[in-house]
C-alpha positions in Angstrom: -2.1 15.5 -7.7 -0.2 18.0 -9.7 -0.2 19.3 -12.9 2.4 18.4 -15.2 5.8 20.5 -14.7 8.1 22.1 -16.9 9.4 25.7 -17.0 9.8 28.2 -19.6 7.8 29.6 -21.1 5.8 27.4 -19.2 2.2 26.8 -19.2 -0.2 26.0 -16.8 1.0 24.5 -13.5 0.0 22.2 -10.9 -1.3 23.6 -7.7 1.6 25.0 -5.3 3.7 25.2 -8.2 6.1 28.5 -8.3 5.9 30.5 -11.6 8.7 29.8 -13.8 10.8 33.0 -14.9 13.4 31.8 -17.0 12.7 29.8 -20.4 16.3 28.3 -20.2 15.8 26.6 -17.1 16.1 22.9 -16.8 13.0 20.8 -17.3 11.2 18.9 -14.3 9.3 15.6 -14.2 5.9 15.8 -15.0 3.0 15.1 -12.5 1.5 11.3 -12.5 -1.8 12.6 -13.4 -2.9 14.4 -16.6 -2.7 17.9 -15.8 -2.7 21.6 -17.1 0.5 22.5 -19.4 3.7 22.3 -17.6 5.8 25.1 -16.2 9.2 23.9 -17.5 11.0 23.8 -20.7 11.7 20.5 -22.0 14.6 19.6 -24.2 12.8 19.6 -27.8 13.7 20.2 -31.2 13.2 24.0 -31.7 10.5 25.1 -34.1 11.7 26.2 -37.1 10.5 29.9 -38.7 8.6 29.6 -41.8 11.1 31.9 -43.4 14.7 32.3 -42.4 15.3 35.9 -41.0 17.5 38.3 -42.9 20.1 38.6 -39.9 20.3 35.5 -37.9 22.1 37.5 -35.2 19.4 40.2 -35.2 17.0 37.3 -34.6 18.5 35.9 -31.3 19.2 39.6 -30.2 15.6 40.1 -30.1 14.7 36.8 -28.5 17.2 38.3 -25.7 15.7 41.4 -25.4 12.3 40.0 -25.0 13.6 37.8 -22.2 15.4 40.9 -20.6 12.3 43.0 -21.0 14.3 45.7 -22.7 11.7 47.3 -24.7 14.1 49.9 -26.6 16.2 47.1 -28.1 13.1 45.2 -28.9 11.4 48.2 -30.8 14.8 48.7 -32.6 15.1 44.8 -33.6 11.4 44.4 -34.8 12.5 45.8 -38.1 15.7 43.8 -38.8 15.1 40.6 -36.9 12.3 39.3 -39.3 9.2 41.0 -37.1 8.0 39.7 -34.1 6.9 36.3 -35.7 10.8 35.5 -36.4 12.4 32.2 -35.3 11.9 30.9 -31.9 14.3 29.6 -29.5 15.4 26.1 -29.1 12.1 25.3 -26.9 10.0 26.9 -29.6 9.3 30.0 -27.6 8.5 33.1 -29.9 9.4 36.4 -28.9 5.8 36.9 -27.5 6.0 34.0 -25.4 9.2 35.0 -23.9 7.8 38.3 -22.9 4.8 36.9 -21.3 6.9 34.2 -19.5 9.0 36.7 -17.8 6.1 39.1 -17.1 7.2 42.0 -19.6 4.0 43.9 -20.2 5.1 46.8 -22.1 7.4 44.2 -24.4 4.1 42.3 -25.1 2.3 45.1 -25.9 4.7 46.1 -28.6 4.9 42.8 -30.1 1.2 42.5 -30.1 0.9 45.9 -31.8 3.9 44.8 -34.4 1.4 41.8 -35.2 2.9 38.9 -33.0 0.9 36.0 -33.6 -1.3 35.4 -30.3 -1.8 31.6 -31.1 1.9 30.7 -31.7 2.7 27.5 -29.6 6.0 26.3 -28.0 7.2 22.8 -28.0 4.9 22.2 -25.3 2.0 23.3 -27.2 1.4 26.4 -24.8 0.1 29.4 -26.2 0.5 33.1 -24.8 -2.7 33.2 -23.1 -2.4 29.5 -21.7 0.9 30.7 -20.2 -0.2 34.0 -18.7 -3.0 32.4 -17.1 -0.9 29.3 -15.5 1.5 32.0 -14.2 -1.2 34.0 -12.7 -0.4 37.2 -14.8 -4.1 38.9 -14.8 -2.7 42.1 -16.7 -1.4 40.1 -19.4 -4.4 37.7 -19.3 -6.5 40.9 -19.9 -4.3 42.0 -22.5 -4.4 39.0 -24.6 -8.1 38.8 -24.3 -8.2 42.2 -25.3 -6.2 41.5 -28.2 -8.4 38.4 -29.5 -6.6 35.5 -27.9 -8.4 32.2 -27.9 -9.9 32.0 -24.4 -10.2 28.1 -24.7 -7.1 27.3 -26.5 -6.0 23.7 -25.3 -2.5 22.3 -24.5 -2.6 19.4 -26.8 -0.5 17.3 -24.1 -2.7 17.9 -21.3 -6.0 19.3 -22.6 -5.9 22.2 -20.1 -7.3 25.6 -21.2 -6.4 29.0 -19.7 -9.2 28.6 -17.3 -8.0 25.0 -16.1 -4.6 26.6 -15.9 -5.4 29.3 -13.7 -7.7 27.4 -11.5 -5.4 24.5 -10.8 -2.6 27.2 -9.6 -5.3 28.9 -7.7 -4.9 32.1 -9.5 -8.4 33.6 -8.4 -8.1 36.9 -10.5 -6.8 35.3 -13.7 -9.8 32.8 -13.3 -12.3 35.6 -12.8 -11.1 37.6 -15.7 -11.5 34.3 -18.2 -14.7 33.8 -16.9 -16.0 37.4 -17.6 -14.5 36.8 -21.2 -16.7 33.6 -21.4 -14.3 30.9 -21.1 -15.5 27.3 -21.0 -16.0 26.2 -17.4 -16.7 22.5 -18.6 -13.9 21.6 -20.8 -12.2 18.7 -19.1 -8.4 17.7 -19.2 -7.1 14.7 -20.8 -6.9 11.8 -18.5 -8.3 12.5 -15.4 -11.3 14.5 -17.2 -11.2 17.2 -14.6 -12.9 20.4 -15.2 -11.6 23.5 -13.7 -13.8 23.2 -10.6 -12.3 19.6 -10.2 -8.7 21.1 -10.3 -9.5 23.9 -8.1 -11.2 21.6 -5.4 -8.8 19.0 -5.7 -6.0 21.6 -4.7 -7.9 23.0 -1.8 -8.5 26.3 -3.6 -11.5 27.7 -2.0 -11.6 31.4 -3.5 -11.1 30.0 -7.2 -13.8 27.1 -6.6 -16.2 29.8 -5.0 -15.6 32.3 -8.1 -16.2 29.0 -10.3 -19.4 28.2 -8.4 -20.9 31.9 -8.4 -20.2 32.0 -12.4 -22.4 28.8 -12.7 -19.8 26.0 -13.2 -21.3 22.6 -13.0 -21.1 21.1 -9.6 -21.9 17.8 -10.6 -19.8 17.4 -13.5 -18.1 13.8 -13.1 -14.4 12.5 -14.0 -13.4 9.3 -15.6 -13.8 7.9 -12.2 -17.4 9.1 -11.8 -16.3 11.6 -9.1 -18.1 15.2 -8.9 -16.0 17.9 -7.4 -17.6 17.1 -4.0 -16.2 13.9 -4.0 -12.7 15.1 -5.3 -12.8 17.5 -2.3 -13.8 15.1 0.0 -11.2 12.6 -1.3 -8.5 15.1 -0.8 -9.9 16.2 2.9 -10.3 19.9 2.3 -13.2 21.1 4.7 -13.6 24.4 3.5 -14.0 23.5 -0.1 -16.3 20.6 0.9 -18.5 23.2 2.8 -18.6 25.7 -0.1 -20.0 22.7 -2.3 -22.2 21.5 0.2 -23.8 25.2 0.5 -23.9 25.6 -3.4 -26.1 22.5 -3.4 -23.8 19.8 -4.3 -25.5 16.2 -4.3 -24.0 14.9 -0.9 -25.0 11.4 -1.8 -23.4 11.0 -5.2 -21.8 7.9 -6.0 -18.5 7.2 -8.1 -18.0 4.3 -10.4 -17.4 1.8 -7.7 -20.5 3.2 -5.5 -18.7 5.3 -3.1 -20.1 8.5 -1.4 -18.5 11.6 -0.7 -18.4 10.5 2.9 -17.0 7.0 2.0 -14.1 8.6 0.2 -13.3 11.0 2.9 -13.6 7.9 5.3 -11.2 5.8 3.7 -8.6 8.4 3.8 -9.3 9.6 7.3 -10.0 12.8 6.3 -11.3 14.2 9.8 -12.5 17.9 8.6 -14.2 16.6 5.6 -15.9 13.8 7.5 -17.1 16.4 10.1 -18.5 18.7 7.4 -20.3 15.8 5.7 -21.9 14.6 8.8 -23.1 18.0 10.1 -24.5 18.2 6.7 -26.7 15.1 7.5 -25.2 12.8 4.9 -26.0 8.9 5.4 -23.8 6.8 7.1 -25.0 3.7 6.4 -24.6 3.7 2.5 -22.4 0.8 1.2 -20.3 0.8 -1.9 -20.5 -2.0 -4.4 -18.6 -4.2 -2.2 -20.6 -3.7 0.9 -18.1 -1.3 2.6 -19.6 1.5 4.4 -17.8 4.6 5.5 -17.1 2.9 8.8 -15.8 -0.3 7.2 -13.5 1.7 5.2 -12.2 3.8 7.9 -11.8 0.7 10.1 -10.1 -1.3 7.7 -7.3 1.4 7.1 -6.9 2.3 10.9 -8.3 6.0 11.1 -9.4 5.7 14.6 -10.6 9.3 14.9 -13.0 8.9 12.0 -14.2 5.5 13.0 -15.0 7.3 16.5 -17.0 10.2 14.9 -18.7 7.7 12.7 -19.8 5.7 15.5 -21.0 8.9 17.3 -23.0 9.5 14.6 -24.7 6.2 14.9 -22.9 3.9 12.2 -23.7 0.2 12.3 -20.8 -1.4 13.9 -21.8 -4.9 12.6 -22.5 -4.0 9.1 -21.1 -6.7 6.9 -19.4 -6.4 3.6 -20.1 -8.8 0.7 -17.2 -10.9 1.8 -19.0 -11.3 5.4 -16.6 -9.0 7.4 -17.8 -6.6 10.0 -15.6 -3.5 10.8 -13.9 -5.1 13.6 -12.8 -8.1 11.3 -11.5 -5.6 8.8 -9.5 -3.8 11.3 -7.9 -6.9 13.0 -7.2 -8.4 9.2 -5.0 -5.3 8.7 -3.6 -5.2 12.2 -5.3 -1.9 13.0 -4.8 -2.3 16.7 -6.0 1.1 17.9 -9.2 0.9 15.9 -10.1 -2.5 16.8 -9.9 -1.1 20.4 -12.2 1.6 19.5 -14.5 -0.8 18.1 -14.6 -3.1 21.0 -15.1 -0.2 23.5 -18.0 0.7 21.4 -19.6 -2.7 22.0 -18.5 -4.4 18.6 -19.1 -8.1 18.4 -15.8 -9.5 19.5 -16.7 -13.1 18.3 -18.1 -12.0 15.2 -17.7 -14.9 12.5 -16.5 -13.9 9.0 -15.5 -16.0 6.1 -14.3 -19.5 6.9 -16.1 -19.2 10.1 -13.3 -17.2 11.6 -13.5 -14.6 14.5 -11.6 -11.4 14.8 -9.2 -13.2 16.9 -8.4 -15.9 14.0 -7.8 -13.2 11.3 -5.2 -11.1 13.5 -3.3 -14.3 14.4 -3.2 -15.4 10.8 -1.9 -11.8 9.8 0.6 -11.8 12.6 -0.8 -8.8 14.0 0.4 -9.1 17.8 -0.9 -5.5 18.7 -4.5 -6.4 17.6 -4.2 -9.9 19.2 -3.4 -8.6 22.6 -6.2 -5.9 22.3 -8.6 -9.0 21.7 -7.0 -11.0 24.4 -7.7 -7.9 26.9 -11.1 -7.9 25.8 -11.4 -11.4 26.8 -12.3 -13.2 23.5 -12.5 -16.6 22.9 -9.1 -18.1 22.6 -9.9 -21.6 21.8 -12.5 -20.4 19.1 -12.4 -22.9 16.2 -12.7 -21.9 12.5 -14.5 -24.1 9.8 -11.0 -26.1 9.2 -10.6 -26.6 13.1 -7.8 -24.1 13.3 -7.9 -22.2 16.8 -5.9 -18.9 16.9 -2.7 -20.5 18.0 -2.9 -23.1 15.2 -3.2 -20.2 12.7 -0.3 -18.4 14.0 1.9 -21.5 14.4 1.2 -22.5 10.8 2.4 -19.0 9.4 5.5 -18.7 11.9 4.4 -15.8 13.9 6.2 -16.5 17.1 5.4 -13.1 18.8 1.5 -14.2 18.4 2.0 -17.5 19.5 3.9 -16.4 22.6 1.1 -13.8 23.4 -1.5 -16.5 22.8 0.3 -19.0 25.1 1.1 -16.3 27.8 -3.0 -15.8 27.7 -3.3 -19.6 28.4 -4.0 -20.8 24.5 -4.2 -24.4 24.5 -1.4 -25.7 23.2 -2.4 -29.0 22.5 -5.5 -27.9 20.3 -5.7 -29.9 17.1 -7.2 -29.1 13.9 -9.4 -31.4 11.8 -6.3 -33.5 10.8 -5.2 -33.9 14.0 -2.3 -31.6 14.0 -1.2 -29.7 16.9 0.7 -26.4 16.9 3.9 -28.2 17.2 3.4 -30.5 14.4 2.6 -27.4 12.1 5.7 -25.5 13.3 8.2 -28.4 13.2 7.1 -29.5 9.6 7.9 -26.0 8.2 10.9 -25.3 10.5 9.3 -22.3 12.5 12.2 -22.1 14.7 10.7 -19.3 16.9 7.4 -20.9 17.2 8.9 -24.5 18.1 10.8 -22.6 20.5 7.9 -20.9 22.1 5.7 -24.0 22.3 8.7 -26.0 23.9 9.0 -23.2 26.6 5.4 -23.7 27.3 5.7 -27.4 27.5 4.2 -28.6 24.3 4.0 -32.3 24.0 6.6 -33.8 21.8 5.2 -37.2 21.9 1.6 -36.4 20.4 0.8 -38.2 17.1 -1.0 -37.4 14.1 -3.2 -39.8 12.4 -0.5 -41.8 10.5 1.7 -42.0 13.8 4.0 -39.4 13.3 5.0 -36.8 15.9 6.5 -33.5 15.7 9.9 -35.0 16.0 9.3 -37.3 12.9 8.0 -34.5 10.9 11.0 -32.3 12.0 13.4 -35.3 11.1 11.7 -35.8 7.9 11.5 -32.2 6.4 14.5 -30.9 8.5 13.3 -27.1 8.0 16.2 -25.2 9.3 16.6 -21.7 10.8 19.3 -19.7 8.8 21.8 -20.7 11.6 21.3 -24.2 10.6 19.5 -25.5 13.8 16.5 -27.5 13.0 13.4 -28.2 15.3 14.9 -31.3 16.7 18.0 -29.2 17.7 15.6 -27.1 19.6 13.9 -30.0 21.4 17.4 -31.0 22.5 18.3 -27.3 23.6 15.2 -26.8 25.5 15.1 -30.5 27.0 11.5 -30.6 27.2 10.0 -33.7 28.9 7.2 -36.0 28.5 5.2 -36.3 31.8 7.4 -39.6 32.4 10.4 -38.0 32.4 11.2 -38.6 28.8 12.9 -35.9 26.6 12.1 -35.6 22.8 15.1 -37.6 21.8 14.2 -40.4 24.4 11.0 -40.5 22.6 12.8 -40.5 19.3 14.8 -43.9 20.2 11.5 -45.3 21.3 11.1 -48.1 18.9 7.4 -48.5 19.3 6.6 -44.9 17.9 6.6 -45.9 14.2 5.4 -44.5 11.1 2.6 -47.0 9.7 5.1 -48.5 7.5 7.3 -49.6 10.7 9.9 -46.9 10.3 10.9 -44.6 13.5 12.4 -41.2 13.7 15.6 -42.6 13.6 15.1 -44.8 10.5 13.8 -41.6 8.9 17.1 -39.7 10.0 19.2 -42.5 8.5 17.3 -42.5 5.1 17.5 -39.1 4.6 21.0 -38.9 5.7 20.6 -36.4 8.5 23.7 -37.5 10.2 23.6 -34.8 13.0 20.2 -35.9 14.0 21.5 -39.5 13.9 24.2 -38.6 16.0 21.8 -36.5 18.5 19.4 -39.7 18.6 21.9 -42.3 19.1 23.8 -40.2 21.9 20.3 -39.8 23.7 20.0 -43.6 23.3 23.4 -44.2 25.0 22.6 -41.6 27.6 19.5 -43.2 28.4 21.0 -46.7 28.6 23.7 -45.4 30.9 21.1 -43.8 33.2 19.0 -47.0 33.2 22.3 -49.0 34.2 22.9 -46.8 37.1 19.1 -47.1 38.3 19.8 -50.9 38.2 17.8 -51.5 34.9 20.9 -53.0 33.3 20.9 -54.6 29.9 17.6 -56.9 31.0 15.5 -53.6 31.4 13.6 -54.8 28.4 11.7 -51.3 28.4 11.4 -49.1 25.6 14.6 -47.9 24.1 16.8 -50.4 26.5 20.4 -51.1 26.8 20.2 -53.4 23.8 19.1 -50.9 21.7 21.4 -48.3 22.8 24.5 -50.5 22.0 23.0 -51.7 18.7 22.5 -48.2 17.8 25.7 -46.9 18.8 26.4 -44.0 16.2 26.9 -43.1 12.8 29.3 -46.0 12.1 26.8 -48.5 13.3 23.7 -47.4 11.1 26.3 -46.9 8.1 25.1 -43.4 6.7 26.6 -42.8 3.4 27.1 -46.4 2.0 26.4 -45.5 -1.5 25.0 -42.6 -3.5 21.4 -41.9 -2.3 21.4 -45.1 -0.2 22.2 -46.1 3.5 22.5 -49.1 5.3 21.2 -49.9 8.8 22.4 -53.0 10.8 19.8 -55.5 11.0 17.2 -53.1 8.9 18.3 -53.4 5.2 18.8 -50.4 2.7 16.6 -48.0 1.4 16.4 -45.1 -1.2 15.8 -41.5 -0.3 12.1 -40.8 -0.8 11.1 -44.6 -0.2 
């Protein structure tokens, strides 16, 4: 989290920023959070002087001399350039601001002695003291304080005071000078509502934080999120600062607006050092936030395995449930945190724990397509056939979402490819209906039954024909069935089954009828070709035209290709010899 940035004469900058020295440098983007005054200039309309100088060229020369630190020229020009409070530069910087920005102490002394306005502000609403504090110019801070500068002047944009500016950038000596002068320690910045102590700890500035604590800064002050400096330090992960705050007596169980303690905040972000410091201090490990999340649950959900192991070692309850009824293992599996799941399993977490919808960790991992987490659970020998409230197994859930790699892993582990949900749908039905090409291929390789029918009599083939979901390369589930040549136990292929007249929809339509009705010409061709091939095969076996079996020679001849079925006889209409006409969608 940083302070707003802009250069010269800057103001107070963000932690880690390099002090600006040239007022004319280009502007930088402001930080995301409200922060102390920035360090870069912005292109603004220059502040006009109250009265035009007698000699504009002399006024410009004075500004240049203050920027360069040329004391002789400054002394010479003060009389002819309209004095120390003459016109500002294009960014609203007065001669004093330019001298302070560039660290020219003697020039600043001369300007102050000549009556320079100590509270003059530039376009960024920065005063000389705000600027000096934010740049860490302690000698300049002392000069300005001794001259009567307002020690609590605020940047109108960020709300930063000189003390906030110094603390945010870790200028400890400047901060101590301001504290010695009685600067307000509890003033808060605009937006985040951070005090100087918040700014120091969030940046990991231990020395400055300790100086503020010694001066009596409120260690329980809360920002707009209800977080104290200890919570801010824990969230940011600065162990030394956390230890300093704990040593100063900061409340280690304080909660923010959503009920999270310092430990919960550190655990959520995986801040190992901060977590360790808090555990050593004896914080509670079972406190839950407003959503029922413990520190362990937050660490598990976000995949911070080291933090999970530290919390487990400290005795955290591995079966604690959130308000949504999720255990840490369920949360880890939901987000696909495989390493974290393994750590929890190794610690004895309940591998069959049921969450919302009566789902197990395997269910949620499969549903999310998290292959590594699924494999970790399978290695732990979880129940592959466990059913959720809706009757779904892990395989059914993975198939319905098109997670081919998960389906492969489950099938290799021996998952039942013929398991059905409460509606009687198998994984192949679900995959075929939605055109899940990778899943269909995996199921066909595993020998899934293409003849299995749902309650209304439709097979996976019927669903594939009706919906004709396609792969980007144009292949359908039916194409895959042909490609893999998967067979029924009696030797029939998927296309043989499609030709079979008895396998009908309740209204009497077969897979071929559906293909014709929906003008799936390539499917019609495939089915009729399969019928012809089957007829020839039976003829060779001696069955002949009198075989009378399902899909016999008579059928093969009757359904001899696209011409016989008359695909495309009229707009939206098809005709099948001996079967009448139908509209798409009937």
